[in-house]
Structures are given as structure tokens and as C-alpha cells.
Backbone as a chain_set.jsonl record, in Angstrom:
{"seq": "MKFDIAKILGHRIKTLRKQSGLTQAQLSEMIDVEEMSLSRMETGSRFPRQENINKIIEALKCEAWQLFDFRYEKTEAELKKEIRSKLAKAKLKDLKYFNKMIDAYLEAKN", "coords": {"N": [[-79.92, 36.514, -29.261], [-82.094, 38.512, -31.11], [-85.643, 38.042, -31.13], [-87.737, 37.935, -33.737], [-91.147, 37.828, -34.633], [-92.581, 38.882, -36.454], [-91.279, 38.173, -38.688], [-90.248, 35.495, -38.378], [-93.161, 34.632, -38.673], [-94.022, 35.328, -41.005], [-91.935, 33.931, -42.92], [-92.86, 31.605, -42.189], [-95.223, 31.063, -43.491], [-94.889, 31.909, -45.896], [-93.117, 29.443, -46.379], [-94.963, 27.781, -45.802], [-96.77, 28.479, -48.081], [-95.311, 27.449, -50.669], [-94.897, 25.133, -50.02], [-97.486, 24.471, -50.823], [-97.795, 24.851, -53.404], [-98.437, 27.178, -54.616], [-98.646, 30.288, -55.804], [-97.806, 33.445, -54.905], [-99.483, 35.315, -55.93], [-101.891, 33.64, -56.323], [-102.358, 32.84, -53.974], [-103.151, 35.234, -52.385], [-105.266, 35.83, -53.818], [-107.082, 34.373, -52.891], [-107.256, 34.853, -49.976], [-108.284, 37.437, -50.23], [-106.419, 39.636, -50.592], [-104.42, 42.384, -51.41], [-101.689, 41.53, -53.402], [-99.321, 42.389, -53.162], [-99.556, 43.322, -50.122], [-99.643, 40.695, -49.024], [-97.044, 39.742, -49.75], [-95.578, 41.487, -48.268], [-96.54, 40.772, -45.576], [-94.952, 38.282, -46.193], [-92.558, 38.842, -45.703], [-92.152, 39.937, -43.536], [-92.093, 42.572, -42.756], [-95.102, 43.557, -42.131], [-97.577, 42.695, -40.281], [-99.693, 40.129, -40.13], [-103.325, 40.597, -40.017], [-105.731, 38.994, -37.494], [-108.228, 38.038, -38.805], [-106.646, 37.946, -41.363], [-105.382, 36.006, -40.918], [-106.704, 33.462, -40.099], [-108.06, 33.275, -42.4], [-105.776, 32.756, -44.274], [-104.427, 29.981, -43.027], [-107.045, 28.485, -43.406], [-106.756, 28.667, -46.253], [-104.315, 27.025, -46.946], [-104.623, 24.972, -46.15], [-103.968, 23.778, -42.948], [-103.636, 23.259, -39.884], [-103.694, 25.798, -37.171], [-101.789, 25.534, -35.341], [-99.761, 24.413, -36.851], [-99.005, 26.583, -38.635], [-98.17, 28.385, -36.868], [-95.678, 26.794, -35.793], [-92.642, 27.583, -35.323], [-90.156, 25.708, -34.874], [-88.651, 24.758, -36.289], [-87.438, 26.876, -38.019], [-84.89, 28.582, -38.635], [-82.284, 30.916, -38.162], [-79.842, 32.039, -40.709], [-77.257, 32.077, -39.597], [-77.585, 30.402, -37.64], [-78.423, 28.042, -39.142], [-75.581, 27.956, -41.131], [-73.745, 27.495, -38.653], [-74.753, 25.133, -38.198], [-74.233, 23.617, -39.707], [-71.483, 23.846, -40.41], [-70.639, 22.523, -38.348], [-71.778, 19.628, -38.44], [-70.429, 19.166, -40.819], [-67.529, 19.212, -39.636], [-67.57, 17.128, -38.728], [-67.781, 14.461, -40.416], [-66.921, 12.388, -42.622], [-64.166, 12.015, -44.906], [-65.16, 10.595, -47.356], [-67.701, 11.053, -47.203], [-67.444, 14.247, -47.485], [-66.657, 14.602, -50.051], [-68.914, 13.723, -51.632], [-71.093, 15.448, -50.625], [-70.313, 18.144, -51.338], [-70.136, 18.044, -54.274], [-73.089, 17.354, -54.495], [-73.879, 19.757, -53.928], [-72.763, 20.9, -55.753], [-74.244, 20.23, -57.987], [-76.663, 21.052, -57.228], [-76.199, 24.095, -57.102], [-75.636, 24.557, -59.586], [-77.529, 23.771, -61.502], [-79.462, 25.358, -60.189], [-78.509, 27.614, -61.495]], "CA": [[-81.016, 36.829, -30.422], [-83.712, 38.902, -31.577], [-87.156, 36.887, -31.642], [-88.795, 38.449, -34.59], [-92.256, 37.209, -34.607], [-93.144, 39.053, -37.731], [-90.547, 37.544, -40.032], [-90.52, 34.071, -38.414], [-94.38, 33.894, -39.234], [-93.706, 35.78, -42.717], [-91.222, 33.001, -43.07], [-93.977, 30.336, -42.205], [-96.713, 31.653, -44.351], [-94.21, 31.758, -47.123], [-92.977, 28.314, -46.604], [-96.333, 26.736, -46.516], [-97.799, 28.799, -49.229], [-95.09, 27.161, -51.623], [-95.459, 23.701, -50.056], [-99.109, 24.364, -51.024], [-97.696, 24.843, -54.57], [-99.288, 28.433, -54.737], [-97.861, 31.629, -55.848], [-98.304, 34.479, -53.989], [-100.705, 36.03, -56.585], [-102.955, 33.104, -55.758], [-102.969, 33.319, -52.197], [-103.463, 37.008, -52.025], [-107.008, 36.372, -53.978], [-107.771, 33.551, -51.892], [-107.436, 35.195, -48.661], [-108.749, 38.579, -50.417], [-105.656, 40.842, -49.984], [-103.183, 42.762, -52.716], [-100.344, 40.827, -53.409], [-98.385, 43.576, -51.785], [-99.894, 43.045, -48.619], [-99.273, 39.536, -49.034], [-95.684, 40.033, -49.941], [-95.156, 42.447, -46.622], [-96.223, 39.7, -44.514], [-94.366, 36.669, -45.778], [-91.173, 39.575, -45.632], [-92.015, 40.206, -42.306], [-92.5, 44.31, -42.985], [-96.512, 43.764, -41.735], [-97.893, 41.704, -38.901], [-101.196, 39.818, -40.49], [-104.368, 41.157, -38.912], [-106.331, 37.708, -37.253], [-108.922, 37.824, -39.885], [-106.11, 37.085, -42.418], [-104.276, 34.432, -40.361], [-107.66, 32.675, -40.137], [-107.945, 33.148, -44.527], [-104.478, 31.652, -44.697], [-105.182, 28.775, -42.27], [-108.266, 28.423, -44.446], [-106.633, 28.902, -47.716], [-103.32, 26.628, -46.85], [-105.461, 23.744, -45.521], [-103.422, 23.822, -42.19], [-103.753, 23.696, -38.594], [-103.323, 26.867, -36.674], [-100.523, 24.914, -34.823], [-98.904, 24.375, -38.106], [-98.728, 28.086, -38.804], [-97.05, 28.816, -35.766], [-94.582, 25.891, -35.604], [-91.469, 27.974, -35.364], [-89.173, 25.033, -34.271], [-87.801, 24.256, -37.782], [-87.551, 27.985, -38.468], [-83.421, 29.185, -38.051], [-81.627, 31.923, -38.757], [-78.687, 32.177, -41.217], [-76.267, 31.929, -38.513], [-77.779, 29.163, -36.941], [-78.168, 27.051, -40.194], [-74.468, 28.022, -41.395], [-73.613, 26.842, -37.338], [-75.222, 23.79, -37.327], [-73.712, 22.904, -41.072], [-69.82, 23.444, -40.05], [-70.823, 21.051, -36.865], [-71.986, 18.73, -39.09], [-69.295, 18.735, -41.816], [-66.668, 18.699, -38.997], [-67.639, 15.463, -37.954], [-68.021, 13.791, -41.662], [-65.483, 11.798, -43.258], [-64.044, 12.397, -46.367], [-66.239, 10.154, -48.801], [-68.639, 11.953, -47.199], [-67.288, 15.561, -47.82], [-66.677, 14.614, -51.243], [-70.379, 13.811, -51.879], [-71.867, 16.637, -50.461], [-69.365, 18.567, -52.307], [-70.895, 17.468, -55.484], [-74.486, 17.378, -54.544], [-73.565, 21.479, -53.746], [-72.456, 21.508, -56.993], [-74.969, 19.733, -58.493], [-77.414, 22.273, -56.938], [-76.174, 25.602, -57.488], [-75.397, 24.674, -61.461], [-79.443, 23.319, -61.956], [-80.244, 27.104, -60.043], [-78.503, 28.869, -62.744]], "C": [[-82.041, 37.174, -30.448], [-84.599, 38.003, -31.827], [-87.623, 38.007, -32.575], [-89.944, 37.806, -35.027], [-92.661, 37.378, -36.402], [-92.561, 38.488, -39.102], [-90.558, 36.091, -39.805], [-91.818, 33.665, -38.908], [-94.742, 34.399, -40.749], [-93.217, 34.323, -43.176], [-92.178, 31.628, -43.039], [-94.371, 30.028, -43.301], [-95.936, 31.44, -45.973], [-93.517, 30.217, -47.481], [-94.107, 27.033, -46.864], [-96.985, 27.204, -47.616], [-96.931, 27.537, -50.771], [-95.125, 25.665, -51.705], [-96.755, 23.164, -50.548], [-98.833, 24.217, -52.393], [-98.468, 26.083, -55.19], [-98.144, 29.544, -55.226], [-98.684, 32.591, -54.939], [-99.544, 35.475, -54.479], [-102.499, 35.025, -56.059], [-103.177, 32.916, -54.653], [-103.295, 34.031, -52.016], [-105.021, 36.592, -52.675], [-107.487, 35.255, -53.383], [-107.985, 34.283, -50.696], [-107.91, 37.102, -49.058], [-107.846, 39.519, -49.967], [-104.664, 40.92, -51.059], [-102.352, 41.665, -52.237], [-99.189, 41.337, -52.771], [-98.789, 43.444, -50.727], [-99.147, 41.675, -48.05], [-97.178, 39.254, -49.195], [-94.91, 40.975, -48.494], [-95.382, 41.414, -45.154], [-95.351, 38.921, -44.494], [-92.745, 37.615, -45.801], [-90.893, 39.977, -44.054], [-92.086, 41.835, -41.793], [-93.93, 44.482, -42.241], [-96.928, 42.229, -41.547], [-99.325, 41.399, -39.818], [-102.347, 40.22, -39.638], [-105.146, 39.33, -38.793], [-107.099, 37.25, -37.732], [-108.168, 37.247, -41.224], [-105.593, 35.743, -42.206], [-105.422, 33.567, -40.481], [-107.953, 32.076, -41.942], [-106.998, 32.3, -44.653], [-104.391, 30.451, -44.46], [-106.143, 28.16, -43.172], [-107.588, 27.672, -46.089], [-105.22, 27.598, -48.106], [-103.532, 24.881, -46.182], [-104.458, 23.192, -44.34], [-104.053, 24.269, -40.728], [-103.219, 24.667, -38.169], [-102.036, 26.408, -35.759], [-99.589, 24.781, -35.828], [-98.202, 25.542, -38.646], [-97.622, 28.961, -38.123], [-95.91, 27.951, -35.307], [-93.467, 26.79, -35.803], [-90.166, 26.577, -34.949], [-88.133, 24.714, -35.252], [-87.445, 25.657, -38.585], [-85.817, 28.175, -38.079], [-82.949, 30.213, -39.125], [-80.566, 31.456, -39.92], [-77.47, 31.624, -40.922], [-76.212, 30.581, -38.088], [-77.688, 28.116, -37.935], [-76.382, 26.666, -40.775], [-73.362, 27.396, -40.073], [-73.981, 25.139, -37.416], [-74.593, 22.857, -38.642], [-72.516, 22.632, -40.908], [-69.887, 22.397, -38.989], [-70.988, 19.803, -37.461], [-70.784, 18.065, -39.835], [-68.185, 18.455, -40.865], [-66.513, 17.485, -38.455], [-67.345, 14.394, -39.34], [-66.572, 13.411, -41.785], [-65.519, 12.541, -44.5], [-64.384, 12.212, -47.7], [-67.041, 11.299, -48.759], [-68.898, 13.764, -47.683], [-67.373, 15.587, -49.152], [-68.101, 14.463, -52.048], [-71.072, 14.531, -52.054], [-71.303, 17.825, -51.108], [-70.176, 18.791, -53.77], [-72.3, 17.663, -55.377], [-74.484, 19.082, -54.438], [-73.542, 21.939, -54.991], [-73.12, 21.584, -58.09], [-76.273, 20.97, -58.301], [-77.567, 23.257, -57.482], [-76.156, 25.522, -59.166], [-76.909, 24.365, -61.691], [-80.0, 24.761, -61.367], [-79.665, 27.851, -60.868], [-79.28, 28.613, -63.816]], "O": [[-82.998, 36.545, -29.997], [-84.41, 37.162, -32.706], [-87.899, 39.073, -32.026], [-89.721, 37.073, -35.991], [-92.911, 36.528, -37.256], [-93.109, 38.375, -40.199], [-90.817, 35.353, -40.755], [-91.907, 32.592, -39.505], [-95.601, 33.902, -41.477], [-94.012, 33.583, -43.754], [-92.101, 30.75, -43.898], [-94.077, 29.066, -44.01], [-96.448, 30.896, -46.951], [-93.391, 29.84, -48.646], [-94.181, 26.021, -47.561], [-97.776, 26.452, -48.186], [-97.614, 26.962, -51.618], [-95.277, 24.982, -52.717], [-97.112, 21.994, -50.686], [-99.594, 23.394, -52.903], [-99.089, 25.93, -56.242], [-96.943, 29.494, -54.957], [-99.809, 32.505, -54.446], [-100.3, 36.156, -53.785], [-103.602, 35.423, -55.685], [-104.344, 32.806, -54.28], [-104.159, 33.886, -51.151], [-105.987, 37.025, -52.047], [-108.717, 35.265, -53.424], [-109.173, 34.309, -50.375], [-107.832, 37.931, -48.151], [-108.196, 40.268, -49.054], [-104.127, 39.943, -51.581], [-102.293, 41.086, -51.152], [-98.349, 40.804, -52.047], [-97.766, 43.468, -50.042], [-98.396, 41.543, -47.084], [-96.429, 38.512, -48.56], [-93.777, 40.877, -48.022], [-94.712, 41.326, -44.125], [-94.781, 38.581, -43.458], [-91.749, 36.904, -45.931], [-89.819, 40.24, -43.512], [-92.125, 42.184, -40.613], [-94.046, 45.57, -41.677], [-96.776, 41.176, -42.165], [-100.004, 42.36, -40.18], [-102.181, 40.118, -38.422], [-105.124, 38.559, -39.753], [-107.223, 36.043, -37.522], [-108.663, 36.426, -41.995], [-105.426, 34.768, -42.939], [-105.082, 32.607, -41.173], [-108.013, 30.956, -42.449], [-107.202, 31.166, -45.087], [-104.277, 29.66, -45.397], [-105.761, 27.112, -43.691], [-107.85, 26.648, -46.72], [-105.057, 27.241, -49.273], [-102.732, 23.991, -45.896], [-104.003, 22.083, -44.621], [-104.729, 25.266, -40.477], [-102.075, 24.794, -38.605], [-101.244, 27.331, -35.57], [-98.445, 25.116, -35.522], [-97.037, 25.525, -39.043], [-96.737, 29.74, -38.476], [-95.183, 28.401, -34.421], [-93.264, 26.713, -37.015], [-89.068, 27.092, -34.741], [-86.956, 24.455, -35.002], [-87.172, 25.549, -39.781], [-85.582, 27.767, -36.941], [-83.119, 30.326, -40.339], [-80.508, 30.228, -39.991], [-76.762, 30.918, -41.64], [-75.261, 29.8, -38.103], [-76.887, 27.216, -37.684], [-75.94, 25.519, -40.851], [-72.29, 26.889, -40.402], [-73.495, 24.215, -36.764], [-74.493, 21.631, -38.592], [-72.122, 21.484, -41.113], [-69.075, 21.473, -38.933], [-70.338, 18.861, -37.009], [-70.281, 16.956, -39.656], [-67.669, 17.365, -41.116], [-65.565, 16.959, -37.873], [-66.572, 13.466, -39.104], [-65.522, 13.851, -41.317], [-66.344, 13.301, -45.008], [-64.217, 12.891, -48.712], [-67.204, 12.19, -49.592], [-69.917, 14.354, -48.042], [-68.076, 16.466, -49.65], [-68.289, 15.125, -53.068], [-71.736, 14.685, -53.079], [-72.188, 18.609, -51.45], [-70.738, 19.84, -54.084], [-72.778, 18.244, -56.352], [-75.387, 19.586, -55.105], [-74.048, 22.983, -55.404], [-72.987, 22.416, -58.987], [-76.684, 21.644, -59.245], [-78.525, 23.594, -58.178], [-76.648, 26.405, -59.868], [-77.365, 25.283, -62.373], [-80.909, 25.316, -61.984], [-80.244, 28.91, -61.109], [-79.344, 29.425, -64.74]]}, "num_chains": 1, "name": "protein.A"}
């Protein structure tokens, strides 16, 4: 598996931003960069400069280790494999429950 630090870091920035209840516009203003620059950081097409990393940490009120904690960042393929494995071990009653939860989530999302 290819390890793309820019994409993983970008996803982590986006996750922490959303957990903080901030929009891209708000965070970009807080760290004094264009919104498009932040968007590129979050998608991994641009790696943030050290000064911006420091500003992001300050704006998100987190520690540096939290920004670079990639243990829970999984690829789509890894997540699907993990979910399939868990579903294969689930009982019928649980599968019915999970199916209802997925349906409810998808309906609410649309």
C-alpha cells in the first residue's frame, strides 16, 4: 500500500476541523491562508508549510501529536475489508439491525 503523507495529513486536518465545528472559510481565515489553499491541503494536493501547520494546531486547539495521529485513518479498501470481516461474524439479528441503521442513515443523508 502506498503511504501518501500529504493525503493522510490533509484528511486529518479536515477531520479535526469538522470536529471543531469550523468551515473551511473560518479555518482559512484563522490561519491566514486562502480558502483554496486550505482546500488543497485537506485533499492532499498541497502539503502545508511548517508555519501553517503551527497555525492549524493553534486554531484547532490541539496538540501536534493529535494532528499527526494517523492510527485511525484507513483507506476505503481497508474499511470495507474490516466491515466485511465484522459482518461475516455477526448474527442474523445484528445484521438486520445494521441494515436498518444503514437505511436510516442513507435516507437522512438524502
